[in-house]
C-alpha positions as CSV (number, residue, x, y, z in Angstrom):
1,M,-0.3,0.0,0.4
2,R,1.4,3.6,-1.3
3,K,2.2,5.6,2.2
4,Q,-1.1,8.6,2.7
5,E,1.4,11.6,1.6
6,S,1.8,10.2,-2.2
7,I,-2.2,8.9,-1.9
8,D,-4.6,12.8,-1.1
9,G,-1.1,15.1,-1.6
10,A,-1.5,16.7,1.7
11,I,1.6,16.5,4.7
12,K,1.7,17.4,8.3
13,V,4.5,19.9,9.5
14,K,4.6,21.5,12.6
15,L,6.8,25.2,12.8
16,L,8.3,26.0,16.3
17,F,9.2,29.5,16.8
18,F,12.0,30.7,19.0
19,G,12.7,34.8,21.0
20,P,11.5,37.2,19.0
21,L,9.6,35.2,16.5
22,A,7.3,33.8,18.5
23,E,6.6,37.0,20.1
24,K,5.7,38.2,17.1
25,L,3.8,35.5,15.6
26,N,2.0,35.0,19.1
27,Q,2.6,31.5,19.3
28,R,5.6,28.8,19.4
29,S,3.9,26.3,17.5
30,I,1.3,25.5,14.6
31,E,0.7,22.6,12.8
32,L,0.4,23.1,9.2
33,S,-1.3,21.2,6.0
34,L,1.0,21.6,3.3
35,L,1.0,20.1,-0.5
36,Y,3.5,17.0,-0.9
37,G,7.0,18.9,-2.2
38,T,6.4,22.1,-0.7
39,T,10.0,23.7,0.6
40,I,11.1,25.4,3.3
41,N,11.6,28.8,1.4
42,Q,7.5,28.5,0.3
43,I,7.1,28.2,4.0
44,I,9.6,31.9,4.5
45,D,7.6,33.5,2.1
46,R,3.3,32.4,3.0
47,F,5.0,33.5,6.7
48,E,6.3,36.5,5.4
49,L,10.6,35.6,6.6
50,K,12.4,36.1,4.2
51,S,13.8,39.9,5.4
52,M,14.5,38.2,8.9
53,I,16.2,35.4,7.2
54,S,18.4,37.9,5.6
55,D,19.0,39.4,9.5
56,G,20.6,35.9,11.2
57,L,17.1,34.3,11.4
58,V,18.3,30.9,10.8
59,V,16.3,26.8,10.4
60,A,15.9,24.2,11.2
61,L,14.7,20.1,9.9
62,D,13.9,18.0,12.1
63,G,16.9,19.0,14.0
64,D,19.9,19.4,11.6
65,I,20.3,23.5,10.9
66,G,21.0,25.3,8.7
67,V,19.6,22.9,6.3
68,D,18.9,24.2,2.2
69,L,15.8,25.5,1.6
70,D,14.8,24.7,-1.3
71,T,14.8,21.1,0.6
72,E,11.0,19.8,0.1
73,V,9.6,19.1,4.0
74,K,7.6,15.7,4.8
75,D,5.2,14.7,6.6
76,S,5.4,15.4,10.6
77,S,8.8,17.1,9.9
78,E,9.1,19.9,12.4
79,I,10.7,23.0,11.3
80,A,11.9,25.0,13.9
81,F,12.9,29.0,13.4
82,L,16.0,29.7,15.7
83,P,17.0,33.3,16.2
84,P,20.6,34.4,16.0
85,V,22.6,34.2,18.4
86,S,24.1,37.4,20.3
87,G,27.2,37.1,22.0
88,G,29.4,39.4,24.2
């Protein structure tokens, strides 16, 4: 039997937000249904995060930090948006 994602063309992912982004969106996580083949860049566009990526926001896919933003997300993926680390 084929996987469910290939039957209906939809997947479910979890987005995690940290730092100022969590405050801006007023939530720390969102479960999202997407079309099979959606890329991280498409999620970034949907949530209007391009400028934050330019300012150092880092993306992690299933714990892998700094993934290629053209990577397609899979069913049950976890995508975390991490603020730049500042030190002193």
